C-alpha positions in Angstrom: 18.9 31.3 -20.5 15.3 30.5 -21.1 12.3 32.4 -20.5 8.8 31.5 -19.1 6.8 34.2 -20.8 7.9 35.0 -24.4 4.7 37.0 -24.9 6.2 39.8 -22.7 8.7 40.4 -25.5 5.9 42.8 -27.0 6.8 45.3 -24.0 10.1 45.8 -26.2 8.2 48.3 -28.3 8.7 50.8 -25.4 12.4 51.3 -26.5 11.8 53.1 -29.8 9.1 55.1 -28.0 11.9 56.4 -25.8 14.2 57.2 -28.6 11.2 59.1 -30.3 10.7 61.2 -27.3 14.3 62.1 -27.4 14.0 62.9 -31.1 10.9 65.1 -30.5 12.2 66.9 -27.5 13.0 70.6 -27.8 16.3 71.7 -26.2 17.0 75.4 -25.2 19.8 77.2 -24.0 19.0 80.1 -21.5 20.7 83.3 -23.3 20.5 87.0 -22.5 19.7 88.9 -25.5 20.5 92.5 -24.8 19.3 93.7 -28.1 16.9 92.8 -30.7 20.0 92.6 -33.2 20.8 89.3 -31.5 17.4 87.6 -32.5 18.9 86.0 -35.5 21.0 83.9 -33.0 18.0 82.6 -31.3 16.5 81.7 -34.6 19.5 79.7 -35.6 19.1 78.0 -32.4 15.6 77.0 -33.3 16.8 75.8 -36.6 19.6 73.5 -34.9 17.2 71.9 -32.6 15.0 70.5 -35.4 12.9 67.5 -34.5 14.5 64.8 -36.7 18.3 66.0 -36.0 20.7 63.3 -35.5 20.9 62.0 -31.9 23.8 63.2 -30.0 25.8 61.3 -27.5 23.8 61.3 -24.2 24.4 59.3 -21.2 21.1 59.8 -19.7 19.3 58.4 -22.7 21.6 55.2 -22.6 20.7 54.6 -18.9 16.9 55.0 -19.7 17.1 52.4 -22.6 19.1 49.9 -20.4 16.6 50.4 -17.7 13.6 49.6 -20.2 15.6 46.6 -21.6 16.0 45.2 -18.1 12.2 45.8 -17.2 11.2 44.0 -20.6 13.6 41.3 -19.6 12.0 40.9 -16.1 8.6 40.6 -17.4 9.8 37.8 -19.7 10.8 35.9 -16.3 14.3 34.5 -17.4 15.9 31.4 -15.7 18.7 29.1 -15.9 19.3 25.8 -15.0 21.3 25.5 -11.6 22.5 22.9 -9.3 19.5 22.6 -7.1 19.9 23.0 -3.2 17.4 21.9 -0.5 14.6 24.2 -0.1 13.1 25.5 3.2 10.9 22.6 3.6 12.3 19.1 2.9 9.9 16.2 2.7 11.7 12.8 2.9 9.7 9.7 1.9 11.4 6.5 3.2 10.3 3.2 1.4 10.2 0.5 3.9 8.7 -2.2 1.9 9.7 -5.6 2.2 12.1 -5.4 -0.9 14.1 -2.8 1.0 15.2 -5.6 3.2 17.0 -7.2 0.5 20.9 -6.8 0.9 23.0 -4.7 -1.3 26.7 -3.9 -1.3 27.8 -1.2 0.9 29.2 1.8 -1.2 31.7 2.5 1.3 33.0 -0.9 1.7 32.4 -3.2 -1.2 33.3 -6.3 0.8 30.3 -5.7 3.0 26.6 -5.7 2.7 23.7 -3.9 4.2 19.9 -3.7 3.8 18.8 -1.3 1.2 16.7 0.2 4.1 19.8 0.8 6.2 21.4 2.4 3.1 18.3 4.4 2.7 18.4 5.6 6.3 22.2 6.5 5.9 21.6 8.4 2.7 18.6 10.3 4.4 21.0 11.1 7.5 23.7 12.6 5.1 21.1 14.9 3.5 19.7 16.1 6.7 23.4 16.6 8.3 24.6 18.2 5.2 22.6 20.3 2.7 19.3 20.3 4.7 20.9 21.4 7.9 19.1 24.5 7.9 15.8 23.3 6.4 12.5 22.2 8.2 12.4 18.4 7.6 9.3 16.0 7.5 9.8 12.1 7.3 7.1 10.0 6.1 7.6 6.1 6.2 6.2 4.3 3.3 4.6 1.0 4.7 1.2 -0.5 5.0 0.0 2.8 6.0 1.7 6.2 5.3 2.9 7.5 8.7 4.6 11.0 9.4 7.3 10.4 11.9 8.3 14.2 12.1 6.8 17.2 10.8 8.6 20.4 9.9 11.3 19.4 12.5 14.4 21.6 12.6 16.2 19.8 15.3 18.7 17.5 13.5 18.8 14.9 16.5 15.0 14.5 16.2 15.0 13.8 12.4 17.9 11.1 12.9 16.1 9.4 15.6 13.0 9.3 13.5 14.9 7.8 10.5 16.6 5.1 12.8 13.2 4.0 14.1 11.9 3.0 10.6 11.7 -0.9 10.3 10.7 -2.9 7.2 7.0 -3.7 6.5 6.6 -7.1 5.0 2.9 -6.4 4.1 1.3 -4.7 1.3 2.8 -1.3 0.8 0.5 1.8 0.4 2.8 3.5 -2.3 0.2 5.7 -4.0 -1.4 6.7 -0.7 2.1 7.7 0.7 2.7 9.9 -2.2 -0.8 11.3 -2.1 -0.1 12.4 1.7 3.2 13.9 0.6 1.5 16.1 -2.2 -1.1 17.2 0.4 1.7 18.3 2.8 3.4 20.4 0.2 0.3 21.7 -1.8 0.5 25.3 -0.5 4.2 25.4 0.2 6.2 27.1 -2.6 9.4 26.6 -0.7 9.3 22.9 -0.4 10.5 19.7 -2.1 10.0 16.0 -1.8 12.7 13.3 -2.1 11.8 9.6 -2.3 14.3 7.1 -1.0 13.2 3.8 -2.7 14.4 0.9 -4.6 11.8 1.8 -7.3 10.0 -1.9 -7.1 6.6 -0.3 -6.8 3.5 -2.6 -7.2 1.4 0.7 -7.7 1.7 3.3 -10.2 1.9 7.2 -9.9 -1.1 8.0 -12.3 -3.5 10.5 -10.9 -1.0 12.1 -8.6 0.0 15.8 -9.1 2.8 17.7 -7.2 3.3 21.5 -7.0 6.7 21.2 -5.7 9.8 19.4 -7.2 9.9 15.5 -6.7 13.3 13.8 -6.8 13.7 10.1 -6.5 16.9 8.8 -4.9 17.4 5.2 -6.2 18.6 2.7 -3.5 20.6 -0.5 -4.0 20.7 -0.8 -7.7 23.5 -3.4 -7.7 22.6 -6.9 -9.3 21.1 -9.4 -6.7 20.5 -12.9 -6.4 17.4 -14.4 -5.0 15.2 -17.6 -5.1 11.7 -17.4 -3.8 9.3 -20.1 -2.8 6.4 -19.1 -4.6 4.1 -21.8 -3.5 4.2 -24.6 -1.0 1.3 -26.9 0.3 0.8 -30.5 1.7 -2.2 -32.8 1.7 -2.9 -36.4 3.0 -1.8 -39.2 0.8 -3.9 -42.3 -0.2 -3.3 -43.6 3.6 -4.8 -40.6 5.1 -3.4 -40.1 8.5 0.1 -41.7 8.0 1.8 -40.3 4.9 1.2 -36.8 3.2 2.4 -35.4 -0.3 3.7 -32.1 -0.8 4.4 -29.7 -3.7 6.4 -26.5 -4.0 7.0 -23.8 -6.6 10.2 -22.1 -6.7 11.6 -19.1 -8.9 14.7 -17.3 -9.6 14.0 -13.6 -9.4 17.6 -12.6 -9.3 20.2 -11.5 -12.0 22.3 -14.8 -12.1 22.4 -18.6 -12.1 21.8 -20.2 -8.6 21.9 -23.6 -7.3 20.8 -24.8 -3.7 19.5 -27.5 -1.6 15.9 -27.4 -0.6 14.8 -29.3 2.5 11.5 -30.3 3.6 10.9 -30.6 7.6 8.2 -32.4 9.3 8.0 -30.9 12.6 11.7 -30.4 13.5 12.9 -33.6 11.4 14.3 -33.4 7.9 12.1 -35.4 5.7 13.3 -35.0 2.2 16.2 -32.8 0.2 16.4 -31.9 -3.2 18.9 -30.1 -5.2 18.0 -27.4 -7.6 19.4 -25.0 -10.2 17.7 -22.2 -11.8 18.4 -19.7 -14.6 17.3 -16.1 -13.9 13.5 -15.9 -14.4 13.1 -19.7 -14.4 10.5 -21.3 -12.4 10.2 -25.0 -11.3 7.8 -27.3 -9.2 9.1 -29.8 -6.8 7.2 -32.8 -5.5 7.5 -34.6 -2.0 5.7 -37.9 -1.9 5.0 -40.3 0.9 6.3 -38.0 3.8 5.2 -38.7 7.2 2.3 -37.1 8.7 2.7 -34.1 10.9 1.1 -31.0 12.3 3.5 -28.5 10.6 5.7 -28.8 7.6 8.6 -26.4 6.7 10.2 -25.9 3.5 13.7 -24.2 3.6 16.4 -23.3 1.1 20.2 -23.5 2.0 21.0 -20.6 -0.5 22.4 -17.5 1.1 20.7 -15.0 -1.3 20.0 -11.4 -0.9 16.5 -11.7 0.3 15.6 -14.0 3.1 11.9 -13.3 3.6 10.9 -15.8 1.1 13.8 -18.4 1.7 11.2 -20.4 4.1 7.6 -21.4 4.0 5.2 -23.3 6.1 2.1 -25.6 5.6 -0.5 -27.6 7.6 -2.6 -30.5 7.0 -5.8 -28.9 7.7 -8.3 -29.5 5.0 -8.7 -33.1 4.3 -9.5 -34.8 7.6 -12.9 -36.3 7.9 -15.4 -34.3 10.1 -18.1 -35.5 12.2 -21.5 -33.8 11.3 -24.6 -34.0 13.5 -27.5 -33.7 10.8 -31.0 -32.9 12.4 -33.5 -33.5 9.8 -36.9 -35.2 8.8 -35.2 -36.3 5.8 -33.2 -34.9 3.0 -31.2 -37.5 0.8 -29.6 -34.8 -1.6 -28.1 -33.1 1.7 -27.1 -36.1 3.4 -25.3 -37.5 0.2 -23.6 -34.0 -0.4 -22.3 -34.2 3.0 -20.9 -37.6 2.6 -19.1 -36.5 -0.7 -17.6 -33.7 1.3 -15.9 -36.4 3.4 -18.1 -35.9 6.4 -19.2 -38.7 8.8 -22.9 -38.0 9.0 -24.9 -38.7 12.2 -28.3 -38.2 11.1 -31.0 -37.9 14.0 -34.6 -36.7 14.4 -34.9 -34.0 16.9 -38.6 -34.7 17.7 -38.8 -36.2 21.3 -34.8 -36.0 21.9 -34.3 -34.0 25.2 -30.3 -34.1 24.7 -28.1 -34.7 21.8 -26.5 -38.0 21.1 -23.3 -39.0 22.8 -19.9 -38.2 21.2 -18.1 -35.2 19.9 -19.3 -33.4 16.7 -17.3 -30.8 14.4 -20.4 -29.1 13.4 -24.4 -29.1 13.5 -26.8 -29.1 10.6 -30.3 -28.0 11.3 -32.6 -28.8 8.2 -36.3 -27.7 8.4 -36.8 -28.0 12.2 -39.8 -26.7 13.7 -39.8 -23.9 16.0 -39.2 -25.4 19.7 -38.1 -28.6 18.3 -34.8 -28.4 20.6 -35.1 -26.6 23.7 -33.1 -28.3 26.1 -30.1 -26.9 28.0 -27.7 -29.5 26.5 -28.9 -28.7 22.9 -28.5 -25.0 23.7 -25.0 -25.6 24.9 -24.2 -27.5 21.8 -25.5 -25.0 19.6 -23.5 -22.2 21.4 -20.2 -24.1 21.2 -20.2 -25.6 17.7 -20.5 -24.2 14.1 -24.1 -24.4 13.0 -25.6 -24.5 9.4 -29.2 -23.5 9.8 -31.4 -24.5 6.6 -34.8 -22.8 7.1 -34.5 -23.5 10.7 -34.5 -21.7 14.2 -35.7 -18.3 12.8 -39.2 -16.8 12.8 -40.4 -14.8 9.8 -42.9 -14.5 7.2 -42.6 -16.6 4.0 -42.6 -14.7 0.7 -41.9 -15.3 -2.9 -38.5 -14.4 -4.0 -38.0 -11.1 -6.1 -37.6 -11.4 -9.8 -34.0 -10.2 -9.9 -30.4 -11.3 -10.4 -28.6 -13.1 -7.7 -26.1 -11.1 -5.9 -23.2 -13.0 -4.8 -20.6 -11.7 -2.4 -17.0 -13.0 -2.3 -16.8 -15.6 0.6 -15.5 -19.1 1.2 -18.7 -20.5 1.1 -19.6 -19.0 -2.4 -16.4 -20.1 -4.1 -17.0 -21.2 -7.5 -20.8 -20.7 -6.9 -23.0 -18.7 -9.7 -26.6 -19.7 -8.9 -27.2 -19.4 -12.5 -31.0 -20.6 -13.3 -31.6 -21.8 -9.9 -35.2 -21.3 -8.7 -36.5 -20.8 -5.3 -40.3 -21.4 -4.5 -40.4 -19.5 -1.0 -38.2 -17.7 1.1 -38.3 -16.6 4.9 -37.9 -12.9 5.3 -35.2 -12.4 7.9 -34.2 -8.9 9.1 -30.3 -8.7 8.9 -30.0 -5.9 11.7 -32.3 -7.8 14.2 -32.5 -11.7 13.8 -29.2 -12.5 12.0 -27.0 -9.5 13.3 -24.0 -11.9 13.7 -23.6 -12.2 9.9 -23.9 -10.7 6.4 -25.9 -11.7 3.6 -23.5 -13.5 1.2 -26.2 -14.5 -1.6 -29.3 -12.2 -2.1 -31.9 -12.1 -4.7 -32.1 -8.4 -5.5 -32.3 -6.8 -2.1 -33.7 -10.0 -0.5 -31.1 -12.1 1.3 -31.0 -15.8 0.8 -27.8 -16.9 2.6 -26.2 -15.2 5.8 -22.6 -16.1 7.2 -20.8 -14.7 10.1 -19.5 -15.3 13.5 -21.4 -15.5 16.8 -19.7 -16.2 20.0 -16.6 -17.0 18.0 -18.3 -19.6 16.2 -19.1 -19.8 12.5 -22.9 -19.6 11.7 -24.5 -20.1 8.2 -28.1 -19.6 7.5 -30.2 -20.5 4.4 -33.5 -18.6 4.5 -35.1 -21.1 2.1 -35.9 -24.8 2.1 -33.6 -26.9 0.0 -36.8 -29.2 -1.1 -38.5 -26.0 -2.2 -35.7 -25.3 -4.8 -33.9 -27.1 -7.6 -30.6 -26.2 -6.0 -29.9 -29.7 -5.0 -30.2 -30.7 -8.6 -27.6 -28.3 -9.6 -24.0 -29.5 -10.6 -22.8 -26.7 -8.1 -24.6 -28.1 -5.2 -21.9 -30.6 -3.9 -19.5 -27.8 -4.2 -21.7 -25.5 -2.2 -21.9 -28.1 0.5 -18.0 -28.7 0.4 -17.5 -25.1 0.8 -19.8 -24.7 3.6 -18.3 -27.9 5.5 -14.8 -26.5 5.2 -15.6 -23.0 6.5 -18.0 -24.4 9.3 -15.2 -26.9 10.2 -12.4 -24.2 10.2 -12.7 -23.9 14.2 -11.6 -27.6 14.3 -8.4 -27.3 12.0 -5.0 -26.8 13.8 -4.2 -24.0 11.6 -5.4 -20.9 10.1 -3.5 -21.1 7.0 -1.3 -18.4 5.5 -2.1 -14.7 5.6 0.1 -11.7 4.3 2.0 -9.7 7.2 0.1 -6.9 8.7 -3.2 -7.8 7.1 -6.8 -8.5 9.0 -8.0 -12.2 9.2 -11.1 -13.7 10.9 -10.4 -16.1 13.6 -13.2 -18.1 15.3 -12.8 -17.0 19.0 -14.2 -19.5 21.3 -16.9 -18.0 23.9 -14.9 -19.0 26.7 -11.6 -17.3 25.7 -10.7 -14.4 28.1 -7.3 -13.5 26.5 -5.2 -14.4 23.6 -1.8 -13.7 22.1 0.3 -14.4 19.0 3.3 -16.7 19.9 6.2 -16.6 17.5 7.4 -20.2 16.8 10.1 -19.5 13.9 10.7 -16.2 12.3 11.4 -16.6 8.4 14.8 -15.8 7.2 16.3 -15.9 10.7 16.4 -19.6 11.4 15.6 -18.5 15.0 13.4 -21.3 16.2 12.8 -21.9 19.9 13.2 -25.6 19.5 11.1 -28.1 17.4 8.7 -26.5 15.0 5.8 -27.6 17.2 7.4 -27.3 20.6 6.9 -24.6 23.1 8.3 -21.4 22.3 10.9 -20.2 24.9 12.4 -16.9 25.9 14.8 -16.3 22.9 14.2 -12.6 22.3 10.9 -13.4 20.6 8.1 -11.6 22.7 4.6 -12.7 22.4 2.1 -10.2 20.8 -1.1 -9.5 22.5 -4.1 -10.1 20.6 -6.5 -7.2 19.8 -9.4 -6.8 22.3 -12.5 -4.4 22.4 -14.4 -4.0 25.8 -12.5 -6.8 27.4 -13.3 -9.4 24.8 -11.0 -10.8 22.2 -12.0 -9.7 18.8 -12.5 -12.2 16.0 -11.0 -9.7 13.4 -7.1 -9.9 14.3 -4.3 -8.1 12.6 -1.7 -10.7 12.0 1.9 -9.8 13.2 4.3 -7.9 10.6 7.2 -10.3 10.7 7.0 -13.4 8.6 7.2 -16.7 10.0 5.3 -19.5 11.9 3.1 -18.2 14.8 0.4 -19.8 17.3 -2.6 -18.0 18.1 -3.1 -19.1 21.6 -6.4 -18.6 23.5 -6.8 -19.1 27.3 -9.8 -19.4 29.1 -11.0 -18.8 32.7 -9.7 -22.0 33.9 -6.1 -21.6 32.4 -6.7 -23.9 29.6 -5.1 -23.1 26.2 -6.2 -23.7 22.7 -3.5 -23.1 20.1 -4.0 -22.5 16.4 -1.0 -22.2 13.8 -0.7 -19.6 11.4 1.9 -18.7 8.7 2.6 -15.1 8.1 4.3 -14.4 4.8 5.7 -11.3 3.2 4.0 -9.8 0.3 5.0 -12.1 -2.7 5.4 -9.2 -5.1 8.2 -7.8 -3.2 10.3 -11.0 -4.1 10.9 -9.5 -7.4 13.8 -7.5 -6.1 15.5 -6.6 -9.2 12.4 -5.0 -10.9 12.5 -1.2 -11.1 9.9 1.3 -12.3 10.4 4.6 -14.0 8.7 6.7 -11.5 7.3 9.9 -12.9 5.4 12.5 -10.8 3.3 14.8 -12.9 3.7 18.6 -12.0 1.6 21.6 -13.4 4.6 23.9 -13.7 8.3 23.6 -12.6 9.9 24.9 -9.4 8.1 27.8 -7.8 7.6 29.7 -11.0 4.0 30.4 -11.4 2.2 31.6 -14.8 1.6 35.3 -15.1 -1.2 37.3 -16.8 -4.4 35.8 -17.9 -3.6 32.3 -17.6 -3.1 31.7 -21.4 -1.2 28.2 -21.4 0.0 29.2 -25.0 2.0 31.9 -23.4 3.6 29.9 -20.9 6.4 27.5 -21.0 6.1 24.2 -19.2 9.3 23.2 -17.5 10.7 19.7 -16.9 13.1 18.9 -14.0 16.5 17.7 -14.9 18.5 15.4 -12.7 20.1 17.3 -9.8 19.1 20.6 -11.3 16.2 23.0 -10.9 15.0 26.3 -12.7 16.8 29.3 -11.2 15.1 32.6 -11.6 17.0 35.6 -12.6 14.3 38.1 -11.7 15.8 38.9 -8.2 19.2 39.9 -9.9 17.4 42.1 -12.7 15.5 44.0 -10.0 18.6 44.9 -8.1 20.5 45.8 -11.2 17.5 48.3 -12.3 17.6 49.8 -9.0 21.4 50.8 -9.3 21.0 52.0 -12.6 17.9 54.2 -11.5 20.2 55.7 -8.8 23.0 56.3 -11.3 20.6 58.0 -13.8 19.3 60.3 -10.8 23.1 61.1 -10.0 23.6 61.9 -13.7 20.6 64.1 -14.0 21.5 66.3 -11.2 25.0 66.7 -12.2 23.6 68.4 -15.3 24.8 65.8 -17.7 21.4 65.5 -19.2 22.3 68.5 -21.6 25.5 68.4 -23.4 
């Protein structure tokens, strides 16, 4: 037995006070005195009841002392550790992160395996159908966003249906946000508890979270597992661009034992090269693939049948090294022209003055350098500028020229500003452009104080880049980072011409340059990672094989440029359709959160609580008089106060009976 309020022991001083009252109590016996000759007997009675006489055996005194002892004990709030049952409100938090899709031995059949998520759902169902059958149940799924599936539901069938509907989430998991939601749902509920079914492989900590109810972690799938993860995979053109390519891949053993497997590189649907690899636990190795034939899509696949399939395949695309045709409209800018050529761009330089139409040919992007207002006004020019990425350098916008403020450069994270610092760069004049009016399509990515210098964004689905200053009125072209800036700009502006959108983690947002002619779009699954379920060749048309296309996000009838990629890892095509039925297809690899590949890592999850159980501090709140309790595995503090109150009530009834029987006087 333990006590929560030891300071209440001072109330034990009432015990000697009760005894003292009995000592000082005078006791008389009603006696008829027929004569004054009998007064001596009365005097002797007074002498016999001296205040400090020895206490005689009195049942009433014993009962009153027992009541006092129990009341003091009640004030001390005694409790004992007891096996914890389910409280009136049970909050089940079900982890559905990607690592919960790993296989683990079935506790009921060691020869079979099931996913950790399937095991967690079974464990949760057993609790709901068993010890929590009389409780209200709330189910929260822990994925990219916390989701309340049912709230305070007492119908077992409804809770079981909600549990069975939970599917793995392969993107980033909101661990802390989910537990914060569980804490908020139970903040004012004294008869509640939280149970977390998880593999404890959390990428977030639990710092800053406080719970007012017990939190129990139910570990799922703690058996040793095997896994080799493809950490990185990429390809690029070889020396003879367009004919061969080179690839590199990094693989890591994140399991508990030595693994050996074949790794095969596919160019489209044909196997190009196979390597044998053997990895110790925790070992990482790099593989190189040279002189593989050029292809639109490459796939790296492992033959190992490990316990986590989401990282057994990866895809790569030849998208960043092709030469681009750039239409440069300028009166002359040698530094810019040379930097574009260093960026492997085929530069077509023209002077816009006197040209009513663009030159013949296809261009990947257009660069406008210091063009006067009205220099290009023809319909053919306007159509070209609408349909192509445009880089405007002090061109196309009206405004007032001002001196740049003497302030530090503010650089936002963007593909154009990668590796760029603008340190010690001097600019003579800048054009004041209103972001909300003239450049509403973009956001400032480089500013001097509050004055924007570079805008970037999308307009009609096409990338737009605006420099509000003249390169020839700055020393930026003389800086070593200028060729890097131009390379970044060409790569980003030319992204609409690429056959792929690269690699994005499942469930995340990505910007897609949607064409202005697009009327509808959808995500078309080509091959889902870990299933081998391909619709044919890697670059072939998807056939009906149970893989339904996912509609693209729209607003007011228009396809949004900001799209949430599908949740399932694999190879997809983003297919855009125009009014004439024409299609534009762009590849995208959706990958699982790479942190989830560490399927053997576990964290000691600790959840802070101000006090344990539903025992609350008494009195003035002096923390020195309160005992802070800690939860035990499978046990919780059980208060004895209700039993003490019941016992006191019984003794009071007994005392009342004793008193009325006349036993108070011997």
